[in-house]
Kinemage of the C-alpha trace (Angstrom):
@kinemage 1
@onewidth
@group {chain A} dominant
@subgroup {mainchain}
@vectorlist {calphas} color= white
{ca unk a 1} P -0.003 -0.007 -0.003
{ca unk a 2} L 2.964 2.227 -0.617
{ca unk a 3} L 2.039 5.783 -1.518
{ca unk a 4} L -1.625 5.202 -0.742
{ca unk a 5} L -3.390 8.288 0.521
{ca unk a 6} L -6.296 8.060 2.899
{ca unk a 7} L -9.300 10.110 3.859
{ca unk a 8} L -11.147 9.975 7.141
{ca unk a 9} L -14.866 9.324 6.791
{ca unk a 10} L -17.489 8.931 9.432
{ca unk a 11} L -20.333 6.497 9.785
{ca unk a 12} L -22.655 5.551 12.581
{ca unk a 13} L -22.752 2.214 14.344
{ca unk a 14} L -25.723 1.254 16.483
{ca unk a 15} L -24.836 0.996 20.143
{ca unk a 16} L -25.917 -2.626 20.248
{ca unk a 17} L -23.397 -3.400 17.461
{ca unk a 18} L -20.343 -1.909 19.205
{ca unk a 19} L -19.314 -5.131 20.964
{ca unk a 20} L -19.710 -7.027 17.722
{ca unk a 21} L -17.628 -4.430 15.859
{ca unk a 22} L -14.955 -4.602 18.535
{ca unk a 23} L -14.815 -8.409 18.443
{ca unk a 24} L -14.667 -8.549 14.645
{ca unk a 25} L -12.109 -5.724 14.513
{ca unk a 26} L -9.851 -7.625 16.890
{ca unk a 27} L -10.152 -10.822 14.913
{ca unk a 28} L -9.965 -9.514 11.345
{ca unk a 29} L -8.238 -6.139 11.734
{ca unk a 30} L -5.898 -6.852 14.621
{ca unk a 31} L -7.664 -4.103 16.551
{ca unk a 32} L -7.475 -1.585 13.710
{ca unk a 33} L -10.884 -0.512 12.407
{ca unk a 34} L -9.441 0.728 9.114
{ca unk a 35} L -7.749 -2.642 8.532
{ca unk a 36} L -10.994 -4.374 9.473
{ca unk a 37} L -12.961 -2.270 6.982
{ca unk a 38} L -10.445 -3.029 4.214
{ca unk a 39} L -10.759 -6.756 4.932
{ca unk a 40} L -14.571 -6.526 5.043
{ca unk a 41} L -14.524 -4.802 1.639
{ca unk a 42} L -12.268 -7.534 0.205
{ca unk a 43} L -14.664 -10.168 1.509
{ca unk a 44} L -17.704 -8.380 0.083
{ca unk a 45} L -15.976 -8.136 -3.302
{ca unk a 46} L -15.329 -11.887 -3.156
{ca unk a 47} L -19.005 -12.456 -2.434
{ca unk a 48} L -19.954 -10.109 -5.276
{ca unk a 49} L -17.769 -12.089 -7.735
{ca unk a 50} L -19.277 -15.370 -6.516
{ca unk a 51} L -22.776 -14.019 -7.065
{ca unk a 52} L -21.881 -12.883 -10.608
{ca unk a 53} L -20.331 -16.268 -11.366
{ca unk a 54} L -23.416 -18.050 -10.061
{ca unk a 55} L -25.660 -15.897 -12.271
{ca unk a 56} L -23.427 -16.615 -15.286
{ca unk a 57} L -23.500 -20.331 -14.565
{ca unk a 58} L -27.300 -20.268 -14.307
{ca unk a 59} L -27.490 -18.359 -17.598
{ca unk a 60} L -25.141 -20.845 -19.273
{ca unk a 61} L -27.126 -23.813 -17.945
{ca unk a 62} L -30.370 -22.279 -19.176
{ca unk a 63} L -28.950 -21.544 -22.649
{ca unk a 64} L -27.451 -25.028 -22.851
{ca unk a 65} L -30.758 -26.622 -21.925
{ca unk a 66} L -32.570 -24.576 -24.582
{ca unk a 67} L -29.998 -25.721 -27.155
{ca unk a 68} L -30.285 -29.335 -25.971
{ca unk a 69} L -26.670 -29.511 -24.824
{ca unk a 70} L -25.471 -31.571 -21.880
{ca unk a 71} L -22.594 -31.176 -19.455
{ca unk a 72} L -20.694 -33.816 -21.452
{ca unk a 73} L -21.151 -31.728 -24.606
{ca unk a 74} L -19.514 -28.772 -22.855
{ca unk a 75} L -16.639 -30.942 -21.634
{ca unk a 76} L -16.060 -32.198 -25.168
{ca unk a 77} L -15.784 -28.632 -26.462
{ca unk a 78} L -13.278 -27.800 -23.729
{ca unk a 79} L -11.220 -30.884 -24.537
{ca unk a 80} L -11.238 -30.050 -28.227
{ca unk a 81} L -10.116 -26.442 -27.628
{ca unk a 82} L -7.378 -27.514 -25.229
{ca unk a 83} L -6.037 -30.060 -27.757
{ca unk a 84} L -5.833 -27.314 -30.409
{ca unk a 85} L -3.680 -25.204 -28.085
{ca unk a 86} L -1.079 -27.928 -27.509
């Protein structure tokens, strides 16, 4: 994170969530709320990518079903493309 500038921002946390924030900050941010927030954002981005992948897989499965293609058909295409690259 060399040369990274930062800006202080504020946000509210409900009083009943303070203990939870403290516990999670200790575990995932080593007591540093900024580090915790960076880790939380990384985790949320991972979740976002997984959700996009799931939607793409569902779309692909739907399109394959409409075209009458099976999982084996897809594997055969992959095998054929990989052989061409060797």
